[in-house]
N, C-alpha and C positions, 0 to 999 in steps of 0.2 A: 197223819198229823192232825188229830181232832181234839186233843185235850183242851186247847185254848179256844176252840172255835165257839163263839158266843151265839151263833145263829142256830136255832132249832128248826132244821129243815123238815123234820118229820111232822111237826105240828103246823108248819107253814108260817110260824111267827118269825118276823124279821125285825127285831128291835135294833134299828140302825142308828149309829151315833150321829149327832149334828154338831158342828157343821161338817159338810163334805169338803175337805181341803184339797186344793189342786194348784198346779203351777202352769198357768197359761203363759205363752210366749208372745210378746207384743212387738218384737223388732230384732235388731242386731245387738250383740253384746250380752254378757251374762246378766247385767242389770235389768235387761228387758224381760227376764223370767220372773213371774210373780209381780207383786206390788210391794215396793219398799223393802225388798229382801225377804218377804214372807209369802207363804202360800195364801191363796184367796179362799174365803169361805163361799161355798156354793150349795144350793139345794140339791138333795138327792132326788133325781127325777123319777117319775112313775113310767114304767115301760108301756109303750103302746102294744097293740096286738101282735105286731111284727118285730118286736124288740126284746132284748134281754137286758136286765139290770145286772151288772157284774161288779164284784168287789175285786180291786186290784191287790193281789197279795205280794207281788214282787215285780220290780222293773229295773232292769239293768241299764246303765248309762254307757254310751258308745261314742267313739270319736266322730261318728256320723252326726251325733247331736251337736258336736262342736262346729261341724261344717255348717249346719243349719243356723246356729247362733252367729256365725261369722257372716253368712250370706243373707240371712233374713228372707224376705220375699223373693229374692233373686235365686234362691235355691231351686235347682231344676224341678224338684217335686212340689214346689209351691206355685209355679206358673205366674210369677209376678204379683202375688197376693199382697195386699196391704195389711200387714199383721197388726197395725195399730187399730184398725177397725174390725178386722176379722182374724183374731189370734188363732194360733194353733197350740199344740201342747206336745212336748217331747215325750219320749218313752216308747220305743218300738220293740223293746225286748221285755215283753210282759207275760205274766201268767195270772189268770183270774179265776174266781169262783163265781158261778151263777147264783144270784140271789133270788131273782124273780123271772119267770118265763111268760112272755106274752102268749095269749090264747092260740094264735096261729102257729106257734112254734112248739107247742106242748108235745107233739109227736117226734120232735127232733132233739129236744134238750130238757134237762130236769134241774130243779134247784139243788144246789150242792155239788153239781158237776164241776170238776176242775178242767181248765183248758189253757193251752198256750196259744198265743196269737201269731200267725204267720203274716208279717207286715207287708210283704211285697204284693200288694193288692192291685189288680188291674180291672178297670171298668171300661168296656168298649175299646180295649187295647191301650188305654191310657193309664199310666202309673198313678194310683191314688193311695199311696202308702200310708199305713197306720203310723202315727208319730210324725207325720209330715202333712200331707194333704188332709188326712183324717186325724183329728187331735188324739194323742196317744195316752199312755198309761201313767203319767206322772200326776196321779189323782187317786183319791180313795175309792170312788164309785163313779161309774159312767155307763151310758147306754151303748149297746151294740145293735145295729139295725141292718137294713138292706145293703148299706155301703160296704159291709164286711160279709154278710151272710149270703148275698145273692150277686156277687161280683163275677167276673169272667171265669169260665170253667165250670159253671153250674154247681159250685160247691161253696160252702162257707170257708173262710180262711181261719178256721179254728181247729185245734188238734186236741183230742182228749189226752189227759195226763193221768197216769196211774198214781195212786196214793203213796206208793213206795218212794216216789221222787219228792224231795223237798222243794220248797218254793223257789229258792235260788237256782237249783239245778234245772227246774222246769223253765225259768226265765232265760237261763243261759243256753237253753237249747236253740235259741234264735241266732246268737252270734256263732255258736258252734255249727249251726246249719250253714252259715256263710262260709265257714272254714271247710266243711264237708263239701259244699257245693263247688268250691274252687277246684276240686279234683274230679268233678263230673263234667262230661263233655258238653260244653255250651256252644262251641263254634259249629257253624255249618261247614261240612267237609265234602260236599258234593255240589255240582252245579245246581242253581236254583231252578225250580219248575216255574215256567211262565215269567222268568225274569229278563233282565237286560244284560248283555254281555259285550265286553270290549276285548278285542284281540289285537295286541301290539307286537309286531314282529320286527325284524331287522332287514334292511334292504338287501344285504348280501348273504342272508341265511338260506342255504339250500337243503336244510335237514328234512328228511322224509318223516314228518310227524304223523302219528296215529293216535287213536284213543280207543282202547279196547273196551272201555265202559261207556262209550258214547260221549255226548256233550250236554246231557240234560235236554231241556226243551225250552230254550229262550225264545221270547217273542220278537226281540230285536237284537241284532248283532252289528256292532260297528267294527270295521276291520281297518287296521293301519299297518301297511307294509307286511302283510302276512305272506309267508312262503306259499308257493303254488299248491303244495300238498295240503296245507292247512285250509286253503280256500276250497279245495275239492272236498275235504272232510266235512267242512261246514255244510256244504250243499247236500252231502250224503246223510249226515246225522240230524240236521235241522232244516228239513225241507219246507217247513211252515213258517220259519222265521223271516222277518224282514232284514235283509243284509244290505248295509251301506258301507261305502269306502270313504275313509277320511285319513289321509296320511299325516295330517297335522298333529296327531297324537304322538308322533315320534319326537316332537319338539316340546320339551318340558314346560316352556313358557306359555304354551297354548293349551295345555291339558285342561285347565279349569274352565276356560271359556267354551271350548269345544264340547266338554261334558254337559254343561248347561244347555247348549244348543241341541244336543241329541236326546238327553234323558232328564234334564232339569236338575234342580239342586240336590236331589236325593242321591245321585250318583249311580254307578253300575253295580248290579248284584254280583257279577263275576267279571274279573279282569284276568286275562291270560297273557302273560308276558313271555315272549319266545326269544332267546338268544340275545337279550339286551345286557349291556355292561355299564350303562350310565346310572350312577347313583342318583343324580339329579332327577332323572326321569322316573325312577322308582319312587322317589320322595313325593313327586307331584301326583303320580298315579295312585299312591296310597291314600291321598287326600280325597279322592273321588270314589272310594269304595263305599257302597251303601251300608246302611245299618244291617248287621249280621251278614255283610258281604264277604267275599273270598277273593284273594289274589293268588293265582297259580303261577309260579315262576319256574321256567324250564331253561336250563342252560348248563354249560360245562366250564365257563370261564367266570372268575369273580368280578364283581362290580368294581368300579374305579374309585370307590370311597364308601363311607358309611352314611346312608340316608338318615335324615331326621324323621322319625316315625312318631305319629300321634299316639302316645301311650295311654292317654285318657280314653281314646276310642277303643283301644285294645281291651280296656277294663269295662267300659260302659256300653260299647256298641258291639262287642264280641266279633270284631273284624278278625278274619283268619288269613294267615299267610302260609301257604303250603308250596312244596316244590319238589322237583326231581331232576336228575341228570339224564333220565331216559327220554328217548324220542316218543315214548308212550305217555302222553300227557296225563292220563288217568292214573298213572302210577303214583301221582302226588296225593291222591284223594283217599278218603276213608279213614276210619278210626284205627285200622291195623297199623298204618304208618304214622298216624298223628294221635298219640296217646294223650290222656289227661291225668293219669295217676302216676305217682312216684315209682321209680324203678325198685322192685323188690331186691333187698340186699345191697342197694346202690349207695351212692354218696349224695346226701341232700344238704344244701346250704340255705340258711335262713338269714336274711338281711333285715335288721330291725328286730332281732330275736328277743330283746329284752322287754319289749312292749307287750301289752295284754294279748294282742292278736298273734304276735310272733311266738309268744309262749304257747298259745293254743295250737298253732301249726306244728310246733316241735312236739308237743304232747301227743298230738294225733299221730305223727310219724313214729313216736316211740311205742304207743299202744297198738298201732296197726300190726296185725299178725304177720303180714308179709311186707312190712314197711322197710325203709332204708336201713342198711347196716351201720352206716356212719352218719351222724348228725352234727353239723358244724353251724354254730350260731355266731353272728357278728352284731355288735351293738356299740354305741359310743357312750354308754352310761354305765359306770361301774356298779352303782346301786341296783340298777335293773338286771345287770348280768348276774349279780350275786343272788338276787331274788329268784331268777330263773334257775340258777344252779341249785338252790335249796329246794325248789319245787320239783325239779325234773331229774336231777342227777341220780337219785336213788331209784326212780322209776326206770330210767334208762339201764341202770345196772341190773335191775330185776328182770328186764326184758332182753338182756344180752345185746344192747346197742352201744356202740362207741359214741360218746357224747362229749363235745367240747364247746366252750364258749370263749370268745375273744373280743377285747376292746381294741379297735384299730385306730383310735384317735391319734392323730399326728403321724400316722404310718400309712400313706395312701396306697402303697404297694403291699400292705400287710395281708389283706384278704387273698390276693392273688398268690402270694408266696405260700400261705398256709394251705390253700386248696391244692396247689401244685405239689406240695410236700405230701399231702395225704392221698393224692391220687397218682403219684409218680408222673406228674405233668399232664395227665389226661384231662383234668377238669371235672367238675361236678355233673352228675347225671341230672340233677334237678336243683333249681335256684328259685326260692320263694321270697318275694320282696314285700315287706309290710311297711315300707317307708314311702309316703306320698310325695316324692321328689323325683322329677324326671331325670336329673343327672345321676342320681343314685341308681335308678332303674337301668340306665344305660351302662353304668359301671358294673352292675351286677351281672349283666348279660355276658361280660367278658370272662366270667368264672365258669361258663358252661363247657361241657365236653361235646364232641360230635354226638348227634342224636340227643342233645340235651334239651331240657324244657325250662323255660323261664315263666314263672307264674307271677303276674302282677296283681297281688291281692289288694294293695292299697290303692284307693281311687284318687286320681288327680283330674283336674278339670280337662275337658275336651280341649284340644289345642296345645296341650303340654307335649313338647317334643323331646325325644331322646335319640342319640345316635345308636342304631342297632345294625349289627352285621347281617344284612339281608342276604348276602352271598351264601351264608351258612344255611339258609332256609332250603335252597335247592342243592347245594354241594354236600351238606352234611346233615340234612334233616333237622335243623334247629327249629324249635317250636316256641313261639311267643304267644302266651295266652293270658287272659284276664277274665275275671268274673265279678259280677256285682250282685249282691243280695243272695237270696236262696229261694228254694221252692218248698212247697208243702212236703214233698217226698223227702227232700234233704232234712227237714226238721223232724219228720216222723222217724227217719233213719237214726238221727241223733238220740231221740227219746228211746227208741228200741235198744240202741247200744248202751245207753245209760242204765236201763232196766236190767240188762244182762250182765252188767259190770265190765263190758268191753270198752267203755269210755267213762271218764269221771268229770263231767262238766264243771262241778263245783270246785275243782282244783284251781280254776281260773280266778276265783274270787279273791280280792285283795282288801276291800273296804266295804263297810255297811253303814247305813244311816236310816233314820225314820223319815216320815213325810216332811218334817221341817227342814231336812238336810238336802232337799232337792236342788236348790240353787248352788249350794256349796259343792255338791257332787259334780255338777257340770263344771264349776270353776276348777275343781281338782283335776278333772280331765284336761281342761285347757292348759293347766300349769304342769301337768305330768307328775302329780304328787304320788301316784300309786302305779306300781308296775303291773298290776292285774286289774280285773274288772271291779267296778263300783256298783253296788247293789242298793237300791232304795226299797225299803219295805213300807209302803204307804199306810198300812194299818198300825204301825208303831209310832208312838209319840214320845218326845223327850230323848230320843236316841240321836245324838250328834254324830256327824260323819267321823268315822275312825277306822284306821287300818286294823287288820285282824290281830297283829301283835299288841297294839294298844288295847283292843277289846279284851284280849286274854289277860293283860295286866290288871284291868279294872274289874274283871269278872272271873275269878278263879274257877267257878263252877262251869263256865263256858270253856275256859282253857283246858279243863280236864277232859273234855270230849272233842276238842279239835284234833285233827289228824297230825301227822308228822309235819314239822315246820309250820305249824299253825294253819294247815289247810282246812277248809270249811267242811262241815259234816251236817247231816240232817239233824243229828242229836244236838249240835250247837245251835242250830236254828230253832229247835223246839224250846230250848232254855231261853234264848233271846226273846222269843214271842211271849213266853210266860213272864219275863221280866218287864218288858216294855209295852205289851199290848194293854190298851184301856178300852173298855166298851162304852 
């Protein structure tokens, strides 16, 4: 896509337009974006020796942007920042072109090079995400420096993009990477090395427990009512650990205080629960699992109720719940028992299927070579369901998948009835939830089969509780997982799939706008105006926010090159730029 490109990279001339328009964010509410409903003019900065000057070609808007607008400086990735005096800028789904390269970076980057930005950036282990802590791409030009180029991992958070991908497709590689990443194993499934461990048994349990894979190498173990066999095993497998006894952990009301006493506020890296049937106790123990911690549940009898589990932590903290009925504790561990991918040929249910991310999850399932055989989507909005049907029904038929969408408004038992009918009462192999509501997540879990997997894709605040059948974790190998964000490898995988035609990221696009439409784009997200992704092209001026159907009506030449049911194409993007780009 070079016909419209006004920068002569070969000669080194960079006639850049003035002013440089951008949308800074100064607080909560959509009105805090920009000044008086308009983008702000800013100077185009000169890059230092260790910086790149980039042109932002496309930036997708995301419901995560809405979360930031609602929370302002209280957003977890802003660390209490006063946006009124230190604004940030939205736009973490960005693709850029390098305009100028600082002298120190000349061996790594070249002018004219196209890049996608991986926003989940960490510096010294702390999240400093692009579009959050680092001002993002809702601007025409900005600098990239050490905050992105030299972060944790020893690499830049930039990914080369092939010319064969359009700008929208490249920008959409980031949300697609989040979808892809939700099926990659993020949980820790073995005991932590050098961590802390809590073992909670039952006073009348005489089971002869073993662990054929050892117990890891914890530095401290707290034991509460552990059977004699377990105590002996701890001595055998963990001879260097400090072992202390504290039977108070069998009392749900004392768990929090005793945890702080032994290991502090961070909690235990590993919690092993043996032969317990108290839902209240499991609920309290789940609260003291450390970040990326794991609870191993071993037993043969169900709990006496449904514990309220923090589904926010499942999503953001990657807490893992594994289990087994075997006396071999280690039978609960490892990826062989705890999968992350959907069952090939199975039944997959998508809750919140009509929204942008729900549609993307279903598209992935349809396009995946060994994906589910039956795909069932639930949503409460007829317009969104119809949009999803138009976008995906033909693709599902082409790929030989059974595909159905249902609106269960006013029918609280509808989803259960439909899933049972389609599975002969067995339940779904996989349930993917894109609705950020704890009660919905809890209800979705009831649709699972034995050995089923619940993927909590939508993020809810830590502390959001949902009733989950934790008995099924050890009795039937139920898996409750969640992921947040993506990795460079996830995004590279999406770009590779897009290049080979195995994935079509641009199918997700529902609306487009130029730089002046930035605030309206966020408002449209907040109000749910579009069933797919909203894309802002910062280099285009005079392009108001509009859905692709409206765009097609106004521009017959663009309509002629859109895909089936007005799906986005690179050819449509080319004409859009020729029409609205001004140098």
